C-alpha positions as CSV (number, residue, x, y, z in Angstrom):
1,X,52.4,153.1,43.6
2,X,53.3,150.8,46.7
3,X,53.0,153.8,49.8
4,X,50.5,156.8,50.0
5,X,50.2,159.5,51.4
6,X,46.8,160.8,53.3
7,X,46.3,163.5,50.6
8,X,46.9,160.9,47.6
9,X,44.4,158.6,49.1
10,X,42.0,160.5,49.8
11,X,42.0,162.1,46.2
12,X,42.2,158.5,44.9
13,X,39.3,157.5,47.5
14,X,38.1,160.1,46.1
15,X,36.4,162.0,49.4
16,X,37.6,164.0,52.4
17,X,40.8,164.6,53.9
18,X,39.4,163.4,56.8
19,X,37.3,160.8,56.2
20,X,40.6,159.1,55.8
21,X,42.5,160.6,58.6
22,X,39.8,159.2,61.4
23,X,39.3,156.2,59.4
24,X,43.0,155.6,60.5
25,X,43.1,156.8,63.2
26,X,39.6,154.6,64.4
27,X,41.5,151.3,62.7
28,X,39.3,151.2,59.9
29,X,42.0,151.8,57.8
30,X,45.8,150.1,57.7
31,X,48.5,153.2,58.0
32,X,51.7,153.4,59.3
33,X,51.9,156.4,61.4
34,X,54.8,159.0,60.3
35,X,53.7,161.7,63.0
36,X,51.0,163.5,64.1
37,X,49.3,164.2,61.1
38,X,50.2,162.4,58.5
39,X,50.3,158.0,57.4
40,X,52.4,156.4,55.1
41,X,49.0,153.9,53.6
42,X,49.5,150.9,51.5
43,X,48.0,150.9,47.9
44,X,46.4,147.2,49.1
45,X,44.7,148.4,52.7
46,X,43.5,151.4,51.0
47,X,41.5,149.3,48.1
48,X,40.4,147.1,51.2
49,X,39.0,149.6,52.9
50,X,37.2,152.0,49.8
51,X,35.7,148.3,48.5
52,X,35.1,147.3,52.1
53,X,37.2,144.1,52.1
54,X,39.2,142.2,54.1
55,X,43.4,143.7,53.3
56,X,46.3,141.6,52.8
57,X,47.1,141.4,56.1
58,X,43.6,141.5,58.6
59,X,40.8,139.4,58.8
60,X,39.1,142.8,59.8
61,X,36.0,144.0,57.5
62,X,36.0,147.8,57.7
63,X,32.8,148.7,59.2
64,X,30.4,150.1,57.5
65,X,28.2,153.1,57.8
66,X,30.7,155.2,56.1
67,X,33.7,153.9,56.9
68,X,34.4,153.4,52.8
69,X,33.6,155.9,50.1
70,X,30.8,154.4,48.8
71,X,31.7,152.4,45.5
72,X,35.2,150.4,44.7
73,X,36.1,152.0,41.6
74,X,37.8,154.6,42.5
75,X,41.3,153.6,42.9
76,X,43.3,152.5,38.9
77,X,43.4,148.8,38.7
78,X,47.4,148.2,39.0
79,X,47.9,148.1,35.3
80,X,45.8,151.6,35.0
81,X,42.9,150.5,34.1
82,X,39.4,151.7,35.6
83,X,38.3,149.4,38.6
84,X,34.9,148.5,39.5
85,X,32.4,146.7,38.4
86,X,31.5,147.3,34.6
87,X,28.4,149.1,33.4
88,X,25.0,147.6,33.4
89,X,23.8,146.2,29.8
90,X,20.6,146.6,28.0
């Protein structure tokens, strides 16, 4: 994938487009502003934001309190397999 649009990022993160837009505007999610309302988002930054982890080019962890959608299983792994924690057994 590499670079994502806001719409694609929102779909992959299973959240509303405005959640992604606000995260970009506040710096919790990193992206490159293309126009007033369009951004380009690195796939690794989206993965980090979903998982509430620092992204590869920044040491800051996104703020909690609704900064990212709950769970990190929304974005598939690079090989196409489902990402996220394994189902609980037992």
